[in-house]
C-alpha positions, 0 to 999 in steps of 0.5 A: 072960795074964789079961784081964778074967777071961779067959785070952789065949794067945800062940801060939809056934812056930819052926824053928831056924836054924844059923850057917854058921860057928863063933862066929857067933850065930844070929839070929832073924826073927820072924813076928808076927800077931794072932789076934783080929778086929774086931767083927761090925760088920754082917758077914753071919752066914752068912759071919762066920767061914766062910772060904767061897769067894764069887765067887773070894774068901775071905770072912769076918771077919778075912779081910783083917785079918789071917787071911791073914797068919796062914796065911802065917806058919804055912805058912812054918814048915810048908814049911821043916820039910817041905823039911828046910831049916835056915836061917841064922836061926831063923824064929819065929812069935808070934801075939798075942791082943787087938790090936784091943782096944788092943795088949793081947796084946803089952803091956808086961806080956806081953812082960815074961814070961820065956817071951816074953822068951826067945822074942824074944831075938836077934830082929833083925827082926819082920815084921807086918801092914799092908804088901805090898798092891798099890795103883795110883798114877799108873797104876803098881802099887806094893807098900809095905813098911811101915817103922815106923808112925804114932802117934795122938792121940785128940782131941776138940773142942767147940763151944758155942752158943745152946740153945733150942726146936727151933722157934726161929730161931738164926743158924747161926753161933750153933748149936753143931752147925753150928759143930762141923760147919763145923770138920769140913768145914774140916778135911776140905778143908784141905791141911796142910803136908808132913811129910817123914821119912826113909821118905817121902823114900825113898818119893818117890825109889822112885816116881820110879824106878818111873815112869822105866820108862814114857816115855808122857805119863801117866808123865811127868806123874806124875813131875812131880807126884812132884817137886812133892810132894817140894818144900815150896813146891809140895806143897800146890798139887800135893796140893790139885789131886789131892784135887780131882780126880774121876779114880778113879786120882787118888783112889786115889793120894791115899788112899795118898800123902796120909797118907804125906806129911802129918799127917791127921785122921780124924773118928770121932764127933759128939755133941750134948747135947740132946733132938731137940726142942731146938737144943743148946747144945753139940756135940763131935767125936772124931777120930784125929790120925795123927802121924808117929813121933819127935815129943816130944809129938805131942798138943801139936803136933796140938792146936796145928795144930787151933787154927790151922785151926779155932780160931775155930769151937771152944771147947775141944780136948783128948785123950781115952782110947778105950774100953778104954785108960787115959790112959797107954796112949793117951799111949804109943800116940801116939808111934807106932813109929820104925824106921830104914829104913837099919838093917842088918836092915831094909835087907837085908829090903827088898832081899830083897823087891825081889828076890823081888817083881821075880822073882815079880811083875815088874809091881809096884814095891816102895816104902818106906812108913809104916803108917797105923794101929797094930799089934803093931809098935808094941809090938815096937819100943817094948817089945821093941826089935825093928825091925819091918816090915809085909809081907803080899804081896797083889794087889788088883783095880784100884780096891780099896784094901786098907785100906778092907776092914779092919774093914768089913762085907765082908772078903775076899781074892781066892783068886788073890791068896792063892795068889800072896801066900803063895808070895811071902811064903815065898820072901821069908822063906826068902831073908832067913833064909838071909842071914848075917853074913860069916864072918871068916877065923878063923871059916872056919878053925875051921869 
């Protein structure tokens, strides 16, 4: 696949399945990953792509996003071949390039290739990145299985004010930078109304179930909080109290739950249009408005919410296309990826995860979730029509939130977590790939 003068290659591999009875088509489970990583971003040069073991951790750019999932996929195919196992479903692997550049490796053009189309044919489910990490919420260790993912509307707003020499006095309310900064602070402190989806309602139900196993005071209080979060009338107060809490466990709970239950806005960049010796007359802020999938025009609703929250501090709000993406790509990505959690392949996979994790990691509760970022799931769902889940099982130390490590200046995965996770992943995929459609009486007689 050509891209800016370079050739980006998609790695394809598979272990063929065999239907258990005549007349039943062989379906396919797709193990999806991406081969590229984020930029160096200050990563120590000596560890950049070393894969070195440092203090019991595998270290290197991409260690968290998403090289360990790539190894999970490869190992699963290798082990199936070594064991001589013929699953009921074909287990296929596709490693796409250019995910970090804007999902270009799994773009419409790539997926339209006859070779790729033939490879993806009959895929009933794709397993990609994002979910499967452990996170401690209200003292309970959860493992989210991501079902679909949020979209993003890249948005910018600008504020204008008085431009003058830097030694002059200008009222703060008339300074562009102050107005823009005040808008950022207001956004950061605002607790929006909840946005419940079929996945988030399942998540809240999963959490209440996970917290019923403990009858001590902390779990009882947590169950009350979960019930408040499930109530439109009590959500903002409950979430507001959690966000104000200085307790480290509450901070982790908010990091996971808040974007699962509400639209969020993440500030990426602020710029003023003047030399340092001037008080600038204009300032702008860029942010990503993370939206739940399924909205007809997510940027329109995002801008309406922004106007309601910070409209008195800004002069203009509008979408922009990030570097490397044209307007069409940006608009397309805004819609996210909706996946029905009750669809047959998705629900069967989720129950498989619960069974395997319940056996291999009995202290962990599996829950439904929506991915908070963009991945190749977006392309597989929207461009190929394949339901996609995020699952890369990995246990993280208390106080460590996996998503904080992605693209950071020190990516790692604990070696012990990698060893445990690769076993859980293999057994989950192998078990799911062994599930098959019920044979009819005539099929059994024919076979």
